[in-house]
C-alpha positions in Angstrom: 0.0 0.1 0.3 3.1 2.6 0.8 4.7 1.7 -2.1 1.6 1.9 -4.6 0.3 5.6 -2.9 4.3 6.5 -3.8 4.3 5.7 -7.0 0.9 7.5 -7.8 2.6 10.5 -6.1 6.0 10.0 -8.4 3.7 9.9 -11.5 1.6 12.7 -10.3 4.2 15.0 -9.7 6.0 14.0 -12.8 2.6 14.8 -14.8 2.3 18.3 -12.7 5.6 19.6 -13.9 4.7 18.5 -17.3 1.5 20.3 -17.5 3.0 23.5 -15.5 5.3 23.6 -18.6 2.9 23.5 -21.7 1.9 26.7 -22.9 -1.2 26.5 -24.1 -4.6 27.9 -22.1 -3.6 28.4 -18.5 -7.2 28.5 -17.3 -7.9 25.5 -18.5 -4.9 24.0 -17.6 -5.5 25.0 -14.0 -9.1 23.7 -13.5 -8.5 20.4 -15.3 -4.9 19.0 -14.4 -3.5 21.3 -12.0 -6.0 21.8 -9.5 -6.9 17.8 -9.6 -3.2 17.1 -9.3 -2.4 19.2 -6.7 -5.3 17.8 -4.4 -4.4 14.5 -5.4 -1.0 14.7 -3.8 -2.5 16.1 -0.6 -4.6 12.9 -0.4 -1.8 10.9 -1.0 0.4 12.9 1.0 -2.3 12.4 3.8 -2.4 8.9 3.4 1.2 8.3 3.6 1.4 10.2 7.0 -1.6 8.3 7.7 -0.1 4.5 7.5 3.2 6.1 9.0 1.3 6.8 11.9 -0.9 3.5 11.9 2.9 1.6 11.8 4.1 3.6 14.7 1.3 3.3 17.1 1.5 -0.7 16.1 5.2 -1.1 16.7 4.5 0.9 20.8 1.7 -1.7 21.0 4.0 -4.6 20.2 6.7 -3.2 22.6 4.2 -2.6 25.3 3.4 -6.1 25.1 7.0 -7.0 25.3 7.4 -5.2 28.3 4.5 -6.4 29.7 5.7 -10.4 29.5 8.9 -9.4 30.3 7.9 -7.5 33.9 5.6 -11.0 34.3 8.5 -13.0 34.2 10.5 -11.0 35.8 8.1 -11.3 38.7 8.1 -14.8 38.4 11.4 -15.4 39.0 11.7 -12.9 42.0 9.4 -15.3 43.5 11.0 -18.5 42.6 13.8 -16.8 44.0 12.2 -16.2 47.3 10.8 -19.2 47.8 14.2 -21.0 46.9 15.7 -18.5 49.4 13.2 -19.7 52.3 13.8 -23.5 51.3 17.5 -22.9 52.0 17.2 -21.4 55.2 14.7 -23.8 56.2 17.2 -26.6 55.4 19.9 -24.9 57.0 18.4 -24.7 60.5 
C-alpha cells in the first residue's frame, strides 16, 4: 500500500511538471490539470502519513506487550528466588 501510494505521487508529480510547462490555455490547465493533481498529492501525502502513524502505533503496542511479558517473567523469577531462599534457610536450620 505504501509503495503504491508513493508511485502514484511520483507519477502525479511528473505529470504536474509536464502540464505546468505546457504553454496552452492557462485557465484550462489550472482547472483541468493542476488543481486535481495538487488535490491528489495532498490526499496521497495524507494517506502516507496515516499509514506511518498506524505503523508507529502498531510498533509501540508490540513493544508494550513485550515489556509487559518481561515484567511478568521478572515477577515470576523473583517469587521463585524468594521461595528458594526460604527453602534454603529452612534446610540450614
